[in-house]
C-alpha positions as CSV (number, residue, x, y, z in Angstrom):
1,M,133.4,-24.3,-45.5
2,Y,130.2,-22.1,-45.2
3,G,128.5,-23.7,-48.2
4,P,128.9,-27.3,-47.2
5,L,127.9,-26.5,-43.6
6,R,124.7,-24.8,-44.8
7,F,123.9,-27.7,-47.1
8,C,124.3,-30.2,-44.1
9,V,122.1,-28.2,-41.8
10,T,119.5,-27.9,-44.6
11,L,119.6,-31.6,-45.1
12,L,119.1,-32.3,-41.4
13,L,116.1,-29.9,-41.4
14,L,114.5,-31.7,-44.3
15,C,115.0,-35.0,-42.3
16,A,113.2,-33.3,-39.4
17,T,110.4,-32.4,-41.6
18,S,109.8,-35.9,-42.6
19,V,109.2,-36.6,-38.9
20,M,106.7,-33.7,-38.3
21,Q,103.7,-35.3,-39.9
22,P,100.0,-34.5,-39.0
23,V,98.7,-36.3,-35.9
24,A,95.9,-37.9,-38.0
25,A,98.4,-39.7,-40.2
26,Q,100.2,-41.1,-37.2
27,V,96.9,-42.2,-35.5
28,S,95.8,-44.1,-38.7
29,S,99.2,-45.8,-38.9
30,T,99.3,-46.9,-35.3
31,E,95.6,-47.7,-34.8
32,E,94.9,-51.3,-33.8
33,S,93.8,-53.8,-36.4
34,P,90.1,-54.8,-36.3
35,A,91.0,-58.2,-34.8
36,D,92.6,-56.6,-31.8
37,T,90.0,-53.8,-31.3
38,L,86.9,-53.9,-29.2
39,T,84.0,-52.1,-30.9
40,L,81.5,-50.0,-29.0
41,E,78.7,-52.3,-29.9
42,A,80.5,-55.3,-28.7
43,A,81.4,-53.6,-25.5
44,V,77.8,-52.7,-24.8
45,Q,76.7,-56.3,-25.5
46,E,79.4,-57.7,-23.3
47,A,78.3,-55.4,-20.5
48,L,74.6,-56.4,-20.9
49,E,75.7,-60.1,-20.5
50,A,78.3,-59.9,-17.8
51,N,78.1,-56.7,-15.8
52,Y,77.3,-57.5,-12.2
53,D,75.0,-54.5,-11.6
54,V,73.0,-55.6,-14.6
55,Q,72.8,-59.1,-13.3
56,V,71.6,-58.0,-9.8
57,A,69.0,-55.7,-11.5
58,R,67.7,-58.6,-13.7
59,T,67.6,-60.8,-10.6
60,D,65.4,-58.4,-8.8
61,A,63.1,-58.2,-11.8
62,A,62.9,-62.0,-11.8
63,I,61.9,-62.1,-8.2
64,A,59.1,-59.5,-8.9
65,E,57.9,-61.7,-11.7
66,N,57.8,-64.7,-9.6
67,N,55.7,-62.9,-7.0
68,V,52.9,-62.4,-9.5
69,T,50.9,-65.6,-8.8
70,L,47.3,-66.5,-7.9
71,G,48.5,-68.2,-4.8
72,N,50.6,-65.2,-3.6
73,A,47.4,-63.1,-4.0
74,G,45.4,-65.5,-2.0
75,Y,43.1,-67.0,-4.7
76,L,44.0,-70.6,-4.3
77,P,42.8,-72.9,-1.4
78,R,45.1,-74.1,1.4
79,A,45.6,-77.7,2.4
80,S,47.5,-79.2,5.4
81,A,48.0,-82.5,6.9
82,S,49.3,-83.7,10.3
83,G,50.1,-86.9,12.0
84,Q,51.4,-88.0,15.4
85,A,52.3,-91.2,17.2
86,S,53.1,-91.4,20.9
87,Q,53.5,-93.9,23.7
88,S,53.1,-93.5,27.5
89,I,54.2,-95.8,30.4
90,A,52.0,-95.5,33.5
91,N,51.5,-97.3,36.9
92,S,47.8,-97.5,37.8
93,T,45.7,-98.9,40.7
94,V,42.0,-99.6,40.2
95,E,39.6,-100.6,43.0
96,F,36.2,-102.1,42.1
97,G,33.8,-104.5,43.8
98,G,35.8,-104.6,47.0
99,S,38.9,-105.8,45.1
100,Q,41.9,-103.8,43.9
101,Q,44.0,-104.2,40.8
102,T,47.5,-102.8,40.5
103,D,49.3,-102.5,37.2
104,S,52.9,-101.3,36.8
105,G,54.7,-100.3,33.5
106,V,51.5,-100.2,31.4
107,V,52.3,-99.1,27.9
108,S,49.7,-97.1,25.9
109,T,50.0,-96.1,22.3
110,N,48.2,-93.2,20.6
111,Y,47.9,-92.4,16.9
112,N,46.4,-89.2,15.4
113,A,46.2,-88.1,11.8
114,G,44.2,-85.5,10.0
115,A,43.9,-83.3,6.8
116,E,42.2,-80.1,6.2
117,A,41.5,-78.0,3.1
118,R,40.3,-74.4,3.3
119,W,39.4,-71.9,0.7
120,T,38.5,-68.2,1.1
121,L,35.3,-67.7,-0.8
122,F,35.1,-63.9,-0.1
123,D,37.6,-61.6,1.6
124,G,36.3,-58.1,0.9
125,F,38.0,-57.9,-2.6
126,R,41.5,-58.1,-1.0
127,R,42.7,-60.8,-3.4
128,G,42.0,-58.7,-6.4
129,A,43.6,-55.7,-5.0
130,T,46.7,-57.8,-3.9
131,Y,47.1,-59.4,-7.3
132,D,46.9,-55.9,-9.0
133,R,49.5,-54.6,-6.6
134,L,51.9,-57.4,-7.3
135,Q,51.5,-56.7,-11.0
136,A,52.2,-53.0,-10.4
137,E,55.2,-53.9,-8.3
138,R,56.5,-56.1,-11.2
139,S,56.1,-53.2,-13.6
140,Q,57.8,-50.8,-11.2
141,Q,60.8,-53.2,-10.8
142,Q,61.0,-53.7,-14.5
143,A,61.4,-50.0,-14.9
144,A,64.0,-49.9,-12.2
145,T,65.9,-52.7,-13.8
146,R,65.8,-50.8,-17.2
147,E,67.0,-47.7,-15.5
148,Q,70.0,-49.5,-14.0
149,V,70.8,-51.2,-17.3
150,E,70.7,-47.8,-19.0
151,L,73.1,-46.4,-16.4
152,V,75.5,-49.2,-17.0
153,V,75.3,-48.8,-20.8
154,A,75.8,-45.0,-20.4
155,D,78.8,-45.6,-18.3
156,V,80.2,-48.1,-20.8
157,V,79.8,-45.7,-23.7
158,V,81.3,-42.7,-21.7
159,V,84.3,-44.8,-20.5
160,Y,84.7,-46.4,-23.9
161,S,84.8,-42.8,-25.4
162,D,87.3,-41.8,-22.7
163,V,89.6,-44.7,-23.6
164,A,89.3,-43.7,-27.3
165,R,90.1,-40.1,-26.4
166,L,93.2,-41.1,-24.3
167,Q,94.5,-43.5,-27.0
168,Q,94.5,-40.5,-29.5
169,Q,96.1,-38.3,-26.8
170,V,98.9,-40.8,-26.5
171,D,99.5,-40.5,-30.2
172,V,99.5,-36.7,-30.0
173,F,102.2,-36.9,-27.3
174,E,104.1,-39.6,-29.0
175,E,104.4,-37.2,-31.9
176,A,105.4,-34.4,-29.6
177,V,108.1,-36.5,-28.1
178,S,109.4,-37.6,-31.5
179,I,109.5,-33.8,-32.7
180,S,111.3,-32.8,-29.4
181,E,113.9,-35.5,-29.8
182,E,114.6,-34.4,-33.4
183,R,114.8,-30.7,-32.3
184,L,117.3,-31.7,-29.6
185,R,119.4,-33.7,-32.1
186,I,119.3,-30.7,-34.5
187,A,120.1,-28.2,-31.7
188,Q,123.0,-30.4,-30.4
189,L,124.4,-30.8,-34.0
190,R,124.1,-26.9,-34.5
191,K,126.0,-26.4,-31.3
192,D,128.7,-28.8,-32.4
193,L,128.9,-26.8,-35.6
194,G,129.0,-23.5,-33.8
195,S,125.7,-22.1,-35.0
196,A,123.7,-22.7,-31.8
197,S,124.3,-21.9,-28.1
198,D,124.1,-24.1,-24.9
199,L,120.9,-22.2,-24.1
200,E,119.1,-23.6,-27.1
201,V,120.3,-27.1,-26.3
202,R,119.2,-26.9,-22.7
203,Q,115.7,-25.5,-23.8
204,A,115.3,-28.4,-26.1
205,V,116.1,-30.8,-23.3
206,V,113.5,-29.2,-21.0
207,D,110.8,-29.3,-23.7
208,L,111.7,-32.9,-24.4
209,N,111.4,-33.9,-20.7
210,T,108.1,-32.0,-20.5
211,D,106.7,-33.9,-23.5
212,R,107.9,-37.2,-22.0
213,A,106.3,-36.4,-18.6
214,D,103.0,-35.5,-20.4
215,R,103.2,-38.8,-22.3
216,L,103.7,-40.8,-19.1
217,R,100.6,-39.1,-17.5
218,I,98.4,-39.8,-20.4
219,R,99.5,-43.4,-20.5
220,A,98.7,-43.8,-16.8
221,D,95.3,-42.2,-17.4
222,L,94.7,-44.6,-20.4
223,T,95.6,-47.6,-18.1
224,A,93.1,-46.4,-15.5
225,A,90.4,-45.9,-18.1
226,R,91.0,-49.3,-19.5
227,S,90.7,-50.8,-16.1
228,R,87.3,-49.0,-15.6
229,L,86.1,-50.3,-18.8
230,A,87.1,-53.9,-18.0
231,R,85.2,-53.7,-14.7
232,L,82.1,-52.4,-16.4
233,L,82.3,-55.3,-18.8
234,G,82.5,-57.8,-16.0
235,R,86.0,-58.9,-16.9
236,T,88.5,-60.2,-14.2
237,A,91.6,-58.9,-15.9
238,P,92.6,-55.5,-14.5
239,D,93.4,-54.0,-17.9
240,G,90.8,-53.5,-20.6
241,P,91.3,-54.0,-24.3
242,P,92.2,-51.3,-26.9
243,V,89.1,-49.7,-28.5
244,S,88.2,-48.1,-31.7
245,S,89.3,-44.5,-31.9
246,D,86.4,-43.6,-34.1
247,V,83.5,-42.7,-31.8
248,A,80.9,-40.8,-33.9
249,L,78.8,-38.0,-32.6
250,D,75.1,-37.5,-33.4
251,P,74.5,-33.8,-34.1
252,N,70.9,-34.2,-34.9
253,L,69.2,-34.6,-31.5
254,Q,66.2,-32.4,-31.0
255,E,65.0,-31.2,-27.6
256,A,61.2,-31.4,-28.4
257,R,61.4,-35.0,-29.7
258,L,63.6,-36.0,-26.7
259,R,60.8,-34.7,-24.3
260,D,58.1,-36.5,-26.2
261,I,60.1,-39.8,-26.2
262,A,60.8,-39.4,-22.5
263,Q,57.1,-39.1,-21.7
264,S,56.6,-42.7,-22.9
265,Q,60.0,-44.3,-22.4
266,S,61.7,-42.7,-19.4
267,P,62.3,-45.4,-16.7
268,A,62.2,-42.8,-14.0
269,L,58.7,-41.8,-15.0
270,R,57.5,-45.4,-15.2
271,Q,58.6,-46.1,-11.7
272,A,56.8,-43.1,-10.5
273,E,53.6,-44.0,-12.2
274,Q,53.7,-47.6,-10.9
275,A,54.5,-46.3,-7.4
276,V,51.1,-44.5,-7.5
277,A,49.4,-47.7,-8.8
278,V,51.0,-49.7,-6.0
279,A,49.8,-47.2,-3.4
280,R,46.2,-47.3,-4.8
281,E,46.0,-51.0,-4.5
282,E,47.2,-50.9,-1.0
283,V,44.3,-48.6,-0.2
284,A,41.9,-51.3,-1.6
285,E,43.6,-53.8,0.4
286,E,43.2,-52.0,3.6
287,R,39.5,-51.2,2.8
288,S,38.8,-55.0,2.6
289,D,38.9,-55.2,6.3
290,W,35.5,-53.4,6.3
291,F,33.9,-56.6,4.8
292,P,33.3,-60.1,6.4
293,S,35.4,-63.0,5.2
294,L,33.8,-66.2,4.2
295,D,35.8,-69.6,4.2
296,L,34.8,-73.0,3.0
297,F,36.6,-75.9,4.7
298,G,36.6,-79.8,4.8
299,G,38.7,-82.2,6.7
300,Y,39.3,-85.8,7.9
301,S,40.6,-86.9,11.2
302,Y,41.7,-90.3,12.5
303,A,42.5,-91.4,16.2
304,R,43.4,-94.7,17.8
305,T,44.5,-95.5,21.3
306,E,45.9,-98.9,22.3
307,N,46.0,-99.8,26.1
308,G,48.3,-102.2,27.7
309,A,45.9,-102.9,30.5
310,G,42.3,-102.1,31.4
311,A,38.8,-103.0,30.4
312,F,39.4,-102.1,26.7
313,Q,42.4,-102.8,24.5
314,F,42.1,-100.1,22.0
315,N,39.8,-97.2,21.0
316,E,39.5,-96.0,17.3
317,A,37.6,-93.2,15.7
318,S,37.6,-91.3,12.4
319,Q,35.5,-88.5,11.0
320,F,34.8,-86.2,8.1
321,E,34.1,-82.6,8.7
322,Y,33.0,-79.8,6.4
323,G,31.4,-76.5,6.5
324,A,31.7,-72.7,6.3
325,S,33.0,-70.0,8.6
326,L,32.1,-66.3,8.6
327,A,34.2,-63.8,10.4
328,F,33.8,-60.1,10.8
329,T,35.6,-57.7,13.1
330,I,33.1,-55.4,14.7
331,F,35.4,-53.0,16.4
332,D,39.2,-52.9,16.5
333,G,39.8,-49.6,18.1
334,F,39.6,-47.5,14.9
335,E,42.6,-49.2,13.5
336,R,40.9,-49.9,10.1
337,E,40.2,-46.2,9.8
338,R,43.8,-45.4,10.6
339,R,45.3,-47.9,8.1
340,V,43.0,-46.7,5.3
341,E,43.8,-43.1,6.0
342,N,47.6,-43.8,5.9
343,A,47.2,-45.7,2.7
344,E,45.4,-42.8,1.1
345,L,48.2,-40.4,2.3
346,R,50.8,-42.7,0.7
347,V,48.8,-42.4,-2.6
348,Q,49.1,-38.6,-2.4
349,A,52.8,-38.8,-1.5
350,A,53.4,-41.1,-4.6
351,K,51.5,-38.6,-6.7
352,Y,53.7,-35.7,-5.4
353,R,56.8,-37.8,-6.2
354,Q,55.5,-38.5,-9.7
355,S,55.0,-34.7,-10.4
356,D,58.5,-34.1,-9.0
357,A,59.9,-36.8,-11.3
358,E,58.3,-35.2,-14.3
359,A,59.5,-31.7,-13.4
360,R,63.0,-33.0,-12.6
361,L,63.2,-34.9,-15.9
362,A,62.1,-31.9,-17.9
363,A,64.7,-29.7,-16.2
364,E,67.5,-32.3,-16.7
365,I,66.6,-32.7,-20.4
366,T,66.8,-28.8,-20.8
367,G,70.1,-28.6,-19.0
368,A,71.6,-31.6,-20.8
369,F,70.4,-30.4,-24.2
370,E,72.0,-27.0,-23.6
371,Q,75.3,-28.7,-22.7
372,Y,75.0,-30.9,-25.8
373,R,74.3,-27.9,-28.1
374,N,77.2,-25.9,-26.6
375,R,79.7,-28.7,-26.7
376,L,78.9,-29.4,-30.4
377,A,79.6,-25.8,-31.1
378,V,82.9,-26.1,-29.2
379,V,83.8,-29.1,-31.4
380,E,83.3,-27.0,-34.5
381,L,85.4,-24.2,-33.2
382,E,88.2,-26.6,-32.0
383,Q,88.2,-28.2,-35.4
384,E,88.7,-24.9,-37.0
385,N,91.6,-24.2,-34.6
386,V,93.2,-27.6,-35.5
387,T,93.0,-26.8,-39.2
388,A,94.5,-23.3,-38.7
389,A,97.2,-24.7,-36.3
390,S,98.2,-27.5,-38.8
391,A,98.6,-24.8,-41.5
392,N,100.8,-22.7,-39.2
393,V,103.0,-25.7,-38.6
394,D,103.5,-26.2,-42.3
395,I,104.4,-22.5,-42.7
396,A,106.7,-22.5,-39.7
397,L,108.5,-25.7,-40.9
398,E,109.2,-23.9,-44.2
399,R,110.5,-20.7,-42.5
400,F,112.6,-22.9,-40.1
401,R,114.0,-24.6,-43.2
402,L,115.0,-21.2,-44.5
403,G,116.4,-20.1,-41.2
404,T,114.1,-17.3,-40.7
405,I,112.7,-18.4,-37.3
406,T,114.4,-20.1,-34.3
407,S,113.7,-23.6,-33.0
408,V,112.0,-22.1,-30.0
409,E,109.6,-20.3,-32.3
410,L,109.0,-23.6,-34.1
411,R,108.3,-25.2,-30.8
412,E,105.7,-22.7,-29.9
413,V,103.9,-23.2,-33.3
414,Q,104.0,-26.9,-32.8
415,Q,102.7,-26.7,-29.3
416,Q,99.8,-24.6,-30.5
417,R,98.8,-27.5,-32.8
418,I,99.2,-30.1,-30.0
419,R,97.1,-28.0,-27.6
420,A,94.5,-27.5,-30.3
421,E,94.3,-31.2,-31.1
422,S,94.1,-32.0,-27.4
423,R,91.3,-29.6,-26.9
424,L,89.5,-31.0,-29.9
425,L,89.7,-34.5,-28.4
426,D,88.4,-33.3,-25.1
427,A,85.6,-31.4,-26.7
428,R,84.5,-34.4,-28.7
429,F,84.5,-36.5,-25.5
430,E,82.5,-33.9,-23.6
431,A,79.9,-33.7,-26.5
432,K,79.5,-37.5,-26.5
433,Q,78.9,-37.4,-22.7
434,A,76.2,-34.9,-23.2
435,E,74.7,-36.9,-26.0
436,I,74.6,-40.1,-24.0
437,E,73.1,-38.3,-21.0
438,L,70.2,-37.1,-23.2
439,L,69.6,-40.6,-24.6
440,R,69.7,-42.0,-21.0
441,L,67.2,-39.4,-19.7
442,S,64.8,-40.1,-22.6
443,G,65.1,-43.8,-22.2
444,Q,66.7,-44.7,-25.6
445,L,69.8,-46.5,-24.7
446,V,68.3,-49.9,-24.4
447,D,65.1,-51.5,-25.6
448,G,64.2,-53.2,-22.4
449,P,65.6,-54.8,-19.2
């Protein structure tokens, strides 16, 4: 009896071995087909077209663009027209030459119409300063729009990578559950054959339930991550699509080059620079009050009055008018000085903010690059751990086949590999986060707003 029994147990263990395949093989076999998978490039493009924050930012940029006009700056003439018609009913008594005339319910009609055009010939250079300020505000808003777009793109890439990580984590725990189920089946069979105790079976049940609970938690996390991705893409469906599990890392970023690119492409620096330009033009606008203003004007007016009674039946007049007007404020209680001084202080404050933005960006790039470099190193270490843990599983399976280790020891070796694979997925995700943050800080995620 002992020989056939040992043969049956060995056969069962060989069956279990066929279940315990590397995670990579299971991932490749269960990965979604390209037709069902949302690529990272497609996700970014969809977000650029449909994300609500992007649309709001682009609307603000369009408003700033519409504000840059000659009319808004005050270069163009202004023309207006008006007209009015009215009637009055009056009772009148007129005495003349010893006689008296009384009229009741006399209706009089009045008509008035006019048109005027006025153009400022000189306003102390305010118009030029205003137009330059509007252009600087447009550039500032374009930089703010680009910064918002890059924030959204960074969020999309990070959440997409998180979905990919969790998809692979689900596969890892699917395999863990499968192995635990097979282990429980073998333990139960051994108990029935008298070669295992109740303790071994109960421990297998505990481990199986632990793996199932971990799988449920990971699935819940995956659903939440897909929902976040769907919202970033502007989709109304609460659950997002499956994504590609292959999210590549770029190990070739260089800190010095990132700093150089950031100096010319960082949206934060562009906003600070344009804020200084806006403040300077506001100083020029305030200084224009020290000059007189000269306007040219021309107009036409028409008036007609129709009387229901009296010596005349109607009175009609029309006239053309043109000329120039010169105005200058001699004294305004030192308000001009106050406004100019405040405008100059705003320039200085804008320069301080620009210097702070430059220093903050440099510090953020240094910190982000250190995280990026460390996380890449962690990825390499965890990759080595996965390789070693996978080799340990192969050895443990062979020893388990020969009966030299227990199922609990096999479980420990298998858990080591699962933990190593989970840490590797986490490390790759964190490295991708650091990489995206560096690209965002240096202004390389998008080409423009």
